[in-house]
C-alpha positions in Angstrom: 85.8 301.7 -46.4 82.3 301.2 -44.9 81.1 297.8 -43.6 77.3 297.3 -43.8 75.2 294.6 -42.2 71.9 296.5 -42.1 70.4 295.2 -45.2 72.6 292.9 -47.4 76.1 292.4 -46.3 78.4 294.9 -48.1 81.9 296.1 -48.1 81.8 299.5 -49.8 84.7 301.5 -51.0 84.4 304.7 -53.0 80.7 304.0 -53.5 81.4 300.6 -55.0 80.6 297.4 -53.3 83.6 295.0 -53.1 83.1 291.3 -53.5 83.8 289.3 -50.2 83.8 285.9 -51.2 81.4 282.9 -51.1 78.6 282.3 -48.6 80.7 281.0 -45.7 83.3 283.7 -46.0 80.7 286.4 -45.9 79.0 284.6 -43.0 82.3 284.9 -41.1 82.7 288.5 -42.0 79.1 289.3 -40.9 79.7 287.5 -37.5 83.0 289.5 -37.0 81.2 293.0 -37.8 78.3 292.2 -35.6 81.0 291.6 -32.8 83.4 294.2 -33.9 86.2 295.2 -31.5 85.5 292.2 -29.4 87.1 288.6 -29.6 85.0 286.1 -31.1 86.2 282.4 -30.3 87.2 280.0 -33.1 84.6 277.5 -31.7 81.8 280.3 -31.9 82.7 281.4 -35.4 82.8 277.7 -36.5 79.4 277.1 -35.1 77.9 280.3 -36.6 79.6 279.9 -40.1 78.6 276.3 -40.6 75.3 276.6 -38.7 76.1 273.8 -36.1 77.2 271.4 -38.7 81.0 272.0 -39.3 83.0 269.6 -41.4 86.3 268.1 -40.2 88.3 270.7 -42.1 86.4 273.7 -40.5 89.4 275.0 -38.6 91.5 275.0 -41.8 88.7 276.6 -43.8 88.1 279.3 -41.2 91.9 280.2 -41.3 91.6 280.5 -45.1 88.6 282.8 -45.0 90.3 284.9 -42.3 93.4 285.2 -44.5 91.3 286.3 -47.6 89.3 288.8 -45.6 92.5 290.2 -44.1 94.0 290.7 -47.6 90.9 292.7 -48.6 90.3 294.7 -45.6 93.9 295.6 -44.7 94.1 297.9 -47.8 92.0 300.4 -45.8 93.4 299.8 -42.4 90.8 297.4 -41.1 92.4 294.3 -39.3 91.4 291.0 -38.2 93.5 290.1 -35.3 94.3 286.7 -33.8 93.7 287.0 -30.1 93.1 284.1 -27.9 90.8 282.3 -28.0 89.7 283.4 -31.5 89.6 286.6 -33.8 88.8 290.4 -33.3 87.7 292.8 -36.2 89.6 295.8 -35.3 87.6 298.6 -37.0 86.6 302.3 -36.1 82.9 302.4 -35.3 82.3 305.2 -37.9 82.8 302.5 -40.6 80.0 300.4 -39.3 76.4 301.2 -40.4 75.4 299.1 -37.3 77.3 301.5 -34.9 76.0 304.5 -36.5 72.3 303.3 -36.2 72.8 302.4 -32.6 74.2 305.9 -31.8 71.3 307.6 -33.8 68.7 305.5 -31.8 70.4 306.4 -28.5 70.5 310.2 -29.6 66.8 310.0 -30.5 65.7 308.4 -27.2 67.7 311.2 -25.3 66.0 313.8 -27.4 
């Protein structure tokens, strides 16, 4: 499974793009990918996903989105872990197009 954020957000498995839910769930996934392997606070995720205008039900909705993403991603060994004060996308960097791009840029600069 590959997670792509350079261009449209995509989760690709076996050369097929997998559906990742609605706009807010996809925004959550994008936020976690950009901060992969680092804890992102619940408050920050809510702020980002609802663009500064969260509803009263935002905490519960965030939990639902995380649960749905966990179900899809864990099939291929990618986890979203609950870590105080938020969540962490636990993923090998080689599965992230962003990480590969950053490594290639660094290699190019060294060359």
